[in-house]
C-alpha positions in Angstrom: -12.9 61.0 -40.6 -11.3 62.3 -37.4 -12.9 65.1 -35.3 -10.7 68.1 -34.7 -10.8 69.4 -31.2 -9.0 71.6 -28.6 -8.9 69.7 -25.3 -6.8 69.5 -22.2 -5.3 66.1 -21.4 -7.9 65.5 -18.7 -10.7 66.3 -21.1 -9.2 64.1 -23.7 -9.0 61.1 -21.4 -12.5 61.7 -20.0 -13.8 61.9 -23.6 -12.1 58.5 -24.4 -13.8 57.1 -21.3 -17.2 58.4 -22.5 -16.6 56.7 -25.8 -15.6 53.4 -24.1 -18.7 53.6 -21.8 -17.4 51.4 -19.0 -19.8 49.6 -16.7 -18.5 51.1 -13.4 -16.4 54.0 -12.3 -15.5 54.3 -8.6 -13.4 57.4 -7.9 -12.2 59.9 -5.3 -10.8 63.3 -6.3 -7.2 64.4 -6.1 -5.3 67.1 -7.9 -4.4 67.1 -10.8 -6.7 64.1 -11.9 -9.9 65.5 -10.3 -11.2 66.8 -13.6 -11.4 63.4 -15.1 -14.1 62.0 -12.8 -15.6 65.5 -12.7 -16.0 65.6 -16.5 -17.2 62.0 -16.5 -19.9 62.5 -13.9 -21.4 65.1 -16.3 -21.6 62.4 -18.9 -23.4 60.2 -16.4 -25.8 63.0 -15.4 -26.5 63.8 -19.1 -27.2 60.2 -20.0 -24.3 60.0 -22.4 -23.0 56.8 -20.7 -24.6 53.9 -18.9 -21.8 53.8 -16.3 -22.6 53.3 -12.6 -20.5 56.1 -10.9 -19.6 55.3 -7.3 -18.4 58.2 -5.1 -16.2 56.7 -2.4 -14.5 57.9 0.8 -10.9 57.3 -0.3 -8.6 56.1 -3.1 -8.1 52.8 -1.2 -11.9 52.4 -1.4 -11.9 53.4 -5.0 -9.6 50.6 -6.0 -11.3 48.2 -3.7 -14.6 48.9 -5.4 -12.9 48.5 -8.8 -11.7 45.0 -7.7 -15.2 44.1 -6.6 -16.9 45.3 -9.8 -14.3 43.8 -12.1 -14.4 40.5 -10.3 -18.2 40.5 -10.9 -17.6 40.8 -14.7 -18.0 44.6 -15.1 -15.6 46.7 -17.2 -14.3 49.1 -14.6 -12.3 52.4 -14.7 -10.9 55.0 -12.3 -8.5 57.9 -12.1 -6.0 59.2 -9.5 -2.7 60.9 -8.8 0.2 61.0 -6.4 -0.8 60.2 -2.8 -4.1 58.8 -4.1 -2.1 56.1 -5.9 0.0 55.6 -2.8 -3.1 55.0 -0.7 -4.2 52.3 -3.2 -0.8 50.5 -2.8 -2.2 47.4 -1.0 -5.0 46.9 -3.4 -3.0 47.6 -6.6 -1.2 44.4 -5.8 -4.5 42.5 -5.2 -5.9 43.8 -8.6 -2.9 42.5 -10.5 -2.6 39.2 -8.7 -6.3 38.5 -9.2 -5.8 39.2 -13.0 -8.4 41.9 -13.1 -8.1 44.2 -16.2 -9.0 47.4 -14.5 -8.1 50.7 -16.3 -6.6 53.5 -14.2 -6.0 57.0 -15.6 -2.9 58.2 -13.7 -2.1 61.9 -13.9 1.5 62.0 -12.6 2.2 64.2 -9.6 5.0 64.3 -7.1 4.5 62.2 -3.9 4.8 64.0 -0.6 6.9 65.3 1.0 7.3 68.2 0.8 3.7 68.6 -0.4 3.7 69.4 -4.1 0.9 69.2 -6.7 3.0 69.4 -9.8 4.5 66.8 -12.1 7.1 64.2 -11.6 6.9 60.4 -11.9 7.4 59.4 -8.3 3.8 58.1 -8.1 4.0 55.8 -11.1 7.5 54.7 -10.4 6.5 53.9 -6.8 3.9 51.5 -8.2 6.1 50.1 -11.0 6.4 46.7 -9.5 2.8 46.0 -8.4 2.2 44.0 -11.6 0.3 46.6 -13.6 0.9 47.4 -17.2 2.1 51.1 -17.5 1.9 53.2 -20.6 3.1 56.8 -20.7 2.0 59.7 -23.0 4.0 62.7 -24.3 1.0 64.9 -25.1 -2.8 65.1 -25.0 -3.2 63.2 -28.3 -1.2 60.2 -26.9 -3.1 60.3 -23.6 -6.4 60.0 -25.6 -5.0 57.3 -28.0 -3.5 55.3 -25.2 -6.8 55.2 -23.3 -8.7 54.0 -26.3 -6.2 51.1 -26.6 -6.0 50.3 -22.9 -8.8 47.7 -22.6 -7.9 45.9 -25.8 -4.5 45.2 -24.1 -5.6 44.6 -20.6 -8.6 42.4 -21.4 -6.8 40.2 -23.9 -7.1 36.5 -22.9 -3.3 36.1 -22.8 -2.9 39.1 -20.6 -5.8 39.8 -18.1 -4.0 42.4 -16.1 -4.8 45.9 -14.9 -3.4 48.9 -16.8 -2.3 52.4 -16.0 -2.5 55.1 -18.6 -0.1 57.8 -17.5 0.2 61.5 -18.4 2.1 64.4 -16.8 0.2 66.5 -14.3 -0.7 70.0 -15.4 1.9 69.9 -18.2 -0.6 67.8 -20.3 -3.5 67.3 -18.0 -4.5 71.0 -17.9 -2.8 72.4 -21.0 -5.1 72.6 -24.0 -3.8 71.3 -27.3 -5.2 70.6 -30.8 -6.1 66.9 -31.0 -8.0 64.6 -33.3 -10.8 62.4 -31.8 -12.2 59.3 -33.3 -16.0 59.0 -34.0 -17.9 57.4 -31.1 -19.0 54.4 -33.2 -15.4 53.8 -34.3 -14.2 53.7 -30.7 -17.1 51.5 -29.7 -16.4 49.0 -32.4 -12.6 49.0 -31.7 -12.9 48.5 -28.0 -15.8 46.0 -28.2 -17.9 44.5 -25.5 -16.3 43.0 -22.4 -17.2 39.3 -22.1 -14.9 37.7 -19.6 -14.8 33.9 -19.6 -14.5 33.7 -15.8 -15.6 36.0 -13.1 -16.5 35.9 -9.4 -20.3 36.1 -9.7 -20.8 34.1 -12.9 -23.9 32.1 -12.6 -23.3 28.4 -12.3 -19.5 28.6 -12.0 -17.7 28.3 -8.8 -14.5 30.4 -8.7 -12.4 32.1 -6.0 -10.6 35.4 -6.3 -7.7 36.2 -4.0 -7.8 33.2 -1.7 -5.2 32.4 0.8 -2.3 30.6 -0.9 -0.1 28.1 1.0 3.6 27.7 0.2 2.9 25.2 -2.6 1.1 27.7 -4.8 2.4 31.2 -4.5 5.4 30.9 -6.8 3.2 29.3 -9.6 0.7 32.1 -9.2 3.4 34.7 -9.6 4.9 32.9 -12.6 1.5 32.8 -14.3 1.0 36.5 -13.5 4.4 37.3 -15.0 3.6 35.4 -18.2 0.5 37.6 -18.6 2.8 40.7 -18.3 5.3 39.3 -20.8 2.4 38.6 -23.2 1.3 42.2 -22.9 4.3 43.4 -24.9 3.2 41.7 -28.1 -0.4 42.4 -27.5 0.3 46.1 -27.1 2.1 46.1 -30.5 -0.8 44.2 -32.2 -3.4 46.5 -30.7 -1.3 49.6 -31.8 -1.2 48.2 -35.4 -4.9 47.8 -35.5 -5.3 51.3 -33.9 -3.2 52.8 -36.7 -5.7 51.4 -39.2 -8.6 53.4 -37.7 -6.6 56.5 -36.7 -3.5 56.8 -39.0 -1.4 57.2 -35.8 1.3 54.7 -35.2 2.6 53.6 -31.8 5.2 51.1 -30.6 6.9 50.1 -27.4 8.9 53.3 -27.7 9.6 56.1 -30.2 12.9 56.7 -31.8 13.6 60.3 -32.9 16.6 60.9 -35.1 18.2 57.9 -33.3 19.3 55.8 -36.3 22.7 57.5 -36.6 23.0 59.2 -33.2 26.3 59.1 -31.4 24.7 60.9 -28.4 21.3 59.8 -27.2 18.8 60.6 -24.4 16.2 58.2 -23.0 13.2 59.6 -21.2 9.5 59.3 -20.5 6.6 61.7 -20.8 6.1 65.3 -21.8 9.7 66.3 -21.6 10.2 64.3 -24.8 8.7 67.2 -26.8 11.4 69.6 -25.4 14.0 67.0 -26.0 13.0 66.7 -29.7 13.4 70.5 -30.0 16.8 70.2 -28.4 17.9 67.5 -30.8 16.6 69.6 -33.8 18.8 72.5 -32.7 21.9 70.2 -32.1 21.4 68.6 -35.5 21.5 72.0 -37.2 24.9 72.4 -35.5 26.1 69.1 -36.9 25.8 67.2 -33.6 24.5 63.6 -34.1 22.0 63.6 -31.2 18.9 61.5 -30.8 16.0 60.5 -28.5 14.4 57.3 -27.4 11.1 58.0 -25.7 9.6 55.1 -23.8 5.9 54.5 -24.1 5.5 51.0 -22.6 7.4 51.0 -19.2 5.7 47.8 -17.8 6.4 45.3 -19.1 9.8 46.8 -19.8 11.0 46.1 -23.4 14.6 45.6 -22.5 15.8 43.6 -25.5 14.2 46.0 -28.0 15.6 49.1 -26.3 19.1 47.6 -26.1 18.9 46.9 -29.9 17.7 50.5 -30.6 20.7 51.9 -28.6 23.3 49.4 -29.7 25.2 51.9 -31.8 25.1 54.8 -29.3 28.4 55.8 -27.8 27.3 58.3 -25.2 24.0 58.0 -23.4 21.9 60.1 -20.9 19.1 58.4 -19.0 16.6 60.8 -17.6 14.6 60.0 -14.5 11.8 62.3 -13.4 11.9 60.8 -9.9 14.4 60.2 -7.1 14.8 56.5 -6.2 16.7 57.2 -3.0 19.3 54.5 -3.5 22.1 57.0 -4.1 23.1 55.1 -7.2 20.6 55.6 -10.0 16.9 56.2 -10.9 14.4 53.4 -11.8 14.8 54.1 -15.6 18.5 54.2 -15.2 18.6 50.8 -13.5 16.3 49.3 -16.2 18.3 50.7 -19.2 21.7 49.8 -17.8 20.6 46.3 -17.0 19.2 45.9 -20.6 22.5 47.2 -22.1 24.6 44.9 -19.8 22.6 41.9 -20.7 23.4 42.5 -24.4 27.1 43.3 -23.6 26.7 46.9 -24.6 28.8 49.5 -22.8 28.3 53.1 -23.9 29.3 55.8 -21.5 26.2 56.4 -19.4 25.1 59.2 -17.2 21.8 59.0 -15.3 20.1 62.3 -14.5 17.4 63.1 -11.9 15.4 66.0 -13.3 12.1 67.9 -13.3 11.1 67.0 -9.7 8.0 68.7 -8.4 7.3 70.4 -11.7 10.8 71.9 -12.1 11.0 73.4 -15.6 12.6 71.3 -18.3 14.0 73.6 -21.1 15.9 73.3 -24.3 18.8 75.0 -22.5 18.8 72.5 -19.7 18.6 69.5 -22.0 21.3 71.0 -24.2 23.6 71.0 -21.2 23.0 67.2 -20.9 24.2 66.7 -24.5 27.1 69.0 -23.8 28.1 66.8 -20.8 28.1 63.8 -23.1 30.3 65.6 -25.6 32.6 66.6 -22.8 33.0 62.9 -21.9 34.0 62.2 -25.5 36.7 64.8 -25.3 38.2 63.9 -22.0 37.4 60.2 -21.7 36.3 60.8 -18.1 32.7 59.9 -17.4 32.9 61.6 -13.9 29.8 61.3 -11.7 27.4 58.9 -13.2 24.3 59.9 -11.2 23.6 63.7 -11.4 20.9 66.2 -10.8 19.8 68.5 -13.6 19.0 72.2 -12.9 19.3 72.0 -9.1 20.7 74.5 -6.6 23.4 72.6 -4.7 
């Protein structure tokens, strides 16, 4: 039976970490993820976990320590946000190319500058091509559930890649919600013990991690790494199905909300999906066939499945909570449009940049997006295809 609780997103993730009981946690504080290692150190001090907690001098050092401990066969976890993730940039790539299933709790916050401590997705999207698996949460319950599933995905023998479990800074990380926890023993049995077949310091086995690769080997190494990422898609589905058996909560690559007959659809990631669902509910009451596709798994990107889910949509809004600075589209916009093009699907598409630096996302603002789509239907004129939402021009 589940345990009813009221927890912030950070508390929920830290609780999941306690139940997982990893071997090592190197960490350096940064808002708004600081509370995660803060809560976790209390678990260490109270003897509730066996984890070796390592306070380090920077986020670069935190990820470097993660690489060292994971390469030595220890299940390793950390947490960061924003500029902390950016400082890890070099070693994020090393962790992925070395096929180390490190788990990182990423509490999304705007990258500087200007300096801002609130939510957007510029940190995660900046690291989207480092080779890490990326899973996003809409709310505190999903943040907790995704963390419980993380190692089962990352440590799978056909994957062996690091994983980011992402949630929106302050919006979920510090907001308290009712959630349902699993019992400690249920989580322990679900996650299991970490018993890697190969690791750097395995007695009697000679193995190298991250050696210099000459021209003859780099492409093959990258291809093998990509195969692990491709495999992660099916593994994530398999793990989610098993998780549903112990929790009653079902997860997929994405969530479809009133999408099956929608003429007008919105694709987005993270906490704004809750507001978008309220928006769709109001529009449906007015007879507007509106729907939502909320992406959960962003890396690897489930292009074919998303294209299939959107195949009947006539007017589409793609919502990016980051600016990609290419003057053409956001990262989610590029992914979705590529997926549609590859399936020869051509709905009218507008890509919106929204919610930067914690800018409020309201039912009214998202209603205006659907109104824009309906205006395109009336006039036949798509107009500007890359727009800002709720900005003072």
